C-alpha positions as CSV (number, residue, x, y, z in Angstrom):
1,M,4.6,-6.7,-32.3
2,E,6.7,-4.9,-30.6
3,A,5.9,-1.2,-32.6
4,T,2.3,-2.3,-31.7
5,E,3.3,-3.4,-28.0
6,A,5.6,0.1,-27.5
7,M,2.6,1.8,-28.4
8,I,0.5,1.6,-25.5
9,P,2.5,3.1,-23.0
10,I,2.9,6.0,-25.3
11,T,-0.9,6.3,-25.8
12,M,-2.0,6.1,-22.4
13,F,1.1,8.8,-20.9
14,L,-0.9,10.8,-24.3
15,A,-4.1,10.2,-23.7
16,M,-4.3,11.5,-19.9
17,F,-1.5,14.4,-19.9
18,G,-4.6,15.4,-22.8
19,I,-7.3,15.1,-19.9
20,L,-5.4,17.0,-17.3
21,Y,-3.9,19.8,-20.0
22,V,-7.5,20.2,-21.1
23,Y,-9.4,20.0,-16.7
24,F,-6.7,22.5,-16.2
25,N,-7.2,25.1,-18.8
26,T,-10.8,25.3,-18.4
27,R,-10.5,25.2,-14.8
28,H,-7.7,28.4,-14.7
29,K,-10.5,30.6,-17.3
30,E,-13.4,29.4,-15.8
31,R,-11.4,31.6,-12.7
32,M,-10.5,34.4,-13.9
33,F,-13.9,34.8,-15.5
34,M,-15.4,35.2,-12.2
35,I,-13.2,37.4,-11.4
36,E,-13.2,39.4,-14.2
37,K,-16.4,39.0,-12.5
38,G,-16.2,40.1,-9.3
39,A,-16.3,37.1,-7.4
40,D,-14.1,36.5,-4.1
41,P,-10.8,34.2,-5.0
42,A,-11.5,33.0,-1.3
43,I,-13.7,30.5,-2.8
44,F,-11.6,28.7,-4.7
45,Q,-9.9,27.5,-1.3
46,T,-11.1,24.1,-0.7
47,Q,-12.7,22.2,1.8
48,S,-9.6,19.5,2.3
49,K,-6.8,23.3,3.3
50,R,-9.5,24.2,5.7
51,D,-9.3,20.4,7.4
52,G,-5.9,20.1,6.5
53,R,-4.8,18.7,10.0
54,F,-7.4,15.8,9.5
55,T,-5.1,14.9,6.7
56,S,-3.3,12.7,7.8
57,M,-5.6,10.8,10.2
58,R,-7.9,10.2,7.6
59,I,-5.2,8.5,4.9
60,G,-3.5,6.6,8.3
61,M,-7.6,5.2,8.9
62,F,-7.7,3.6,5.0
63,L,-4.5,2.1,4.6
64,I,-5.2,0.7,8.2
65,G,-8.8,-0.7,7.2
66,I,-7.0,-2.4,3.6
67,A,-4.6,-3.6,5.9
68,I,-7.3,-5.6,7.4
69,G,-9.0,-6.4,4.5
70,I,-6.0,-8.2,3.0
71,L,-5.4,-10.3,6.9
72,L,-9.5,-11.0,6.3
73,G,-9.3,-11.5,3.2
74,N,-7.0,-14.1,3.5
75,V,-8.6,-15.4,6.3
76,L,-11.6,-15.7,4.6
77,E,-9.6,-17.6,1.7
78,E,-8.5,-19.8,3.9
79,T,-11.4,-20.8,5.5
80,T,-14.1,-20.4,2.3
81,T,-14.5,-22.3,0.0
82,L,-14.2,-18.4,-2.3
83,D,-11.8,-18.0,-5.0
84,E,-8.6,-15.4,-3.9
85,E,-9.2,-12.3,-6.1
86,V,-13.0,-12.6,-4.7
87,A,-12.1,-13.0,-0.6
88,Y,-9.2,-10.1,-1.5
89,F,-11.6,-7.8,-2.9
90,S,-13.8,-7.2,-1.3
91,M,-12.5,-7.4,1.9
92,V,-10.4,-5.0,0.6
93,F,-13.3,-2.6,-0.7
94,L,-15.3,-3.4,2.4
95,F,-12.5,-2.2,5.0
96,G,-11.9,0.6,3.1
97,G,-15.1,2.3,2.7
98,I,-16.1,1.3,6.6
99,S,-12.2,3.4,7.6
100,L,-13.6,6.2,5.7
101,V,-17.4,5.9,7.1
102,V,-15.3,5.9,10.4
103,Y,-13.7,8.9,9.6
104,Y,-16.1,10.8,8.8
105,L,-17.9,10.2,11.6
106,F,-15.0,11.0,13.6
107,V,-14.9,14.9,11.8
108,E,-18.2,15.5,11.8
109,K,-18.1,14.9,15.7
110,R,-14.7,17.1,15.9
111,T,-16.1,19.8,14.2
112,A,-19.5,20.0,16.1
113,K,-18.2,20.2,19.0
114,T,-15.9,23.3,17.7
115,E,-18.6,24.9,15.9
């Protein structure tokens, strides 16, 4: 039984490695083909490089939303008859999502002012 249990993490890491290898290898081939056909290498820059100044704000707002979700999940669990898992997961996802929506609205408002 112990040998079978040891195979689970090994299989998981091999699967992750295989998926990442295929992803990056395919992406590299696609990019090389596009460059050979005359595409501008600037199209490979991601959106995050252009909005890099807001990255820490996005992460911070998301973590604050999760913390508020955990706190309100505890309050919801103590004051209602909901199960612990339901209270915590619902509040974490709710406030994590709300924080990302607020971040999006903030960035859209900031970028509209500069344009």
